[in-house]
N, C-alpha and C positions, 0 to 999 in steps of 0.2 A: 706151227700154230695150228690149233684146232679149229674147224671151221665154226662159224656162228651158227646159232640154232634157234628155232621157234618151236615152243612146246604148246601143244593144244590141249585143252580139256576137251571132253567128248560130248557128253549129252547137254543139249542146251548150247553148245559152243560150237562145235563142227557139224554134229549131226543132230537133227530134229528127231528124236527118238519118242516123243510125247505119245504120238498115236499108238505104237506097240506097247509101250510101257503101261497105257491106260487100258488097253485091251487086256493085257495079263492081269491088271488089278481086278477089272471087272470079271474075269474069268474066276479069280480067287473068291471074290464076293458072292459068285454064284453058288460056290461050294459051301457057303454057310447060308444061304437063302437071303442074303441082303439085297438091296435094290443096286443097280448100276450107279457108278459117280457121274456126276456132273463133270464134262471135261474142262470146263472153265474154272470151276471152284477148285479142282485138284490139280490143275497144270502147275501151279506154283511150287508144288511139293514134288514134282517129277524128278528134279535134279539132287533130291534128297535119298533116293533109292526106294527099293520096293518096301521095305521094313516100315519106313515113315508114311509112305503113301497108304499102306494098309492100316496104320494106326490112325491116321488123319479120316480115313474113310469110315472107319468104325465110331471116331468121335463125331463126325457129321451126321451119323444116324443114331447117335446116343445108344450104341451098343457096346456091352462090355466085352473086353478082349483078354484072354488070360495069356501068359507068357508062353504056355504050351501051344496054344492056339495060334498064336503069332508065329512061333517057328515053323509050325506046320504050314501056315499059308504062305510064308516066306519061301518054303521049299516048292510049293506048288507054283508060286509066282515065278521062281528062277527058272523052273523045269519048262513052263509054258513060253516064257519069254524066250530062251534059248532055241527051243524047238521052232519057233516061227520068225526068227531074224533072217534077213533084215526086215521082213515085213513091208511096213509102210514107211520105214524110217528113210531119210534122205539127207544128203549134204544140205548144207544152208547155200542159198543162191550165191554164186560168185566164189565159194570156198575152193573148189577145184582149180580155177584159174589163179586165186591167188598164191595157192601152193605150188602150182606150176611155175609161177613167176619167182617166188623165193628160192625154189629149187634151182631154177636157172641162174640165179643170182650167187649161187654157192651156199646156200643155207641148209644145214640139216633140218629136218622136221621129226618131232616125236609126239607122242601122247602120253600125258599124265592125267590119269582118270581114277576116281572112287568105285569105278564099276569092276567087277571082277576082269582079271586079265584075259581069262579065256573068252569071256563073253565079248570083251573089246576087240579081241584079235579076230573073232568069229563075225562080228558085225561089220568091221572094216573090211575084211576079205569078202564079205556077201555083197558089199557096195563095190568092190574092184578097187578098193583103196590101200590096202594093208601094206602094200610093196613101197609105197612111197615114205614109209617111216621107219627110222634107223632104230627105235624103240617104240614098243607099245607097253606102258607099264600101268597096272591096276592096283586096287586095293590090296590084293594079296601077292603082288610081287616081291615087294620088301616086307619087313617086319614093323613097317610104319607107313601112314598114308596122309593125305592132305587133312587138315592144314599143317602137318609136321612138314617143315621146309625140306627135309632130308629126301621126302619122296620126289620132290621136283628136281632136286640137285643130283641125286642117284639116277633119275631118269635121264637127266642130259648127259651124265658120265657114261650110262650103259649104250647112250647112242653115239659116243665118240665125240660130244660137243664139250665146249668150255663154258662153264656156269658165268664167267665175267663177259661172256659174248652171247647172252642168251636173252630171249623175250618170251613170256609167258601170255596165252591168250585164253581167257576164261569168261564166264558168264555169272559168277556167283562171290559172295562174300568170301567162301572158303577159297576159292582160286586166287582172289586178290591177296587175302592175308597170307596165304602160301608163298606166294611170289615176293611179297614185302618182306616177310620173314627171312627169305633167302638172299635178299639184297637184289632181286631180279626185277627189271621192269615189266609192268602188266598191261596188257590191252584188254579192256572189257568190252565184250559185246553186249549190246541193249536189247537184243531180241531173245534172249535165252529165258532160264527158269528162275531168276532171282526173284525173291519175294518182295524186295524193295528196288527202287532204282538203282543201277550199279553206280551212279555218281555218288550215292551215299558212302559208299566204301573207298572213295578217293583213288582210283586206279590211275596209272600214268597217262592212259589215253582211253577214249571211248569210241567204239565205231558203231554204224548202224547198219553196215552192209558190208560185205566183204570186198568190194570193190574199194573200199578205203584202205584195206590192208595193204600198203604199197610197200615196196622193198626200202625206200627211202626213210619211212616211218619206223621200220625196224632197226635200220642204220642209225637213224637219229637217236634213238632211245638207247641203243648200245653205246653209242658215241658219248652220250651225256653221263653215262654212269663211269666212264673210263676217261672223262675230261680230266 
């Protein structure tokens, strides 16, 4: 029998990447002469990727943005972000211990993110965490991405796990809907980048700190699915 597995989203779930993503956004805006963004205002868009962040920044300053200019700025964003990671990004408090406990209990760990795979691997390597994961799958790993449930299911399979003995951890509507479509229980963190309270999307459970991510919680959620 395959081992049980916990699959984490990355930005806003496992790692707080907002400071570096906002730095890269401001770098892009500097190339166009726009003002730097207010971190509080733009933080809720961080989990949606650089393209959306750039679009929202232009909207906030009531500036027009052509498709060609957007593509150019996305390229600048990715180059700046990749060259400066891990920067100020850090695991959320308690995440490392929670992963240690899950691994000690026999759980596989994986990452399923809509960040590019290469950036995801480099970020986790820079934080000294990449070796924990049996698979790190990004938006370009497969021909599909979240909210397509195949992204989650194939991540689990690539890690050597069993989709029927799996739990997803995420911070957004996309994560929650992906897990639900795959028939996999999902724990939502309420400290991430969701634009609305995660309770709105009815995850299986909500945690406010990684100290709440106990082995028993994962066991119970998997047990309920297979009861």
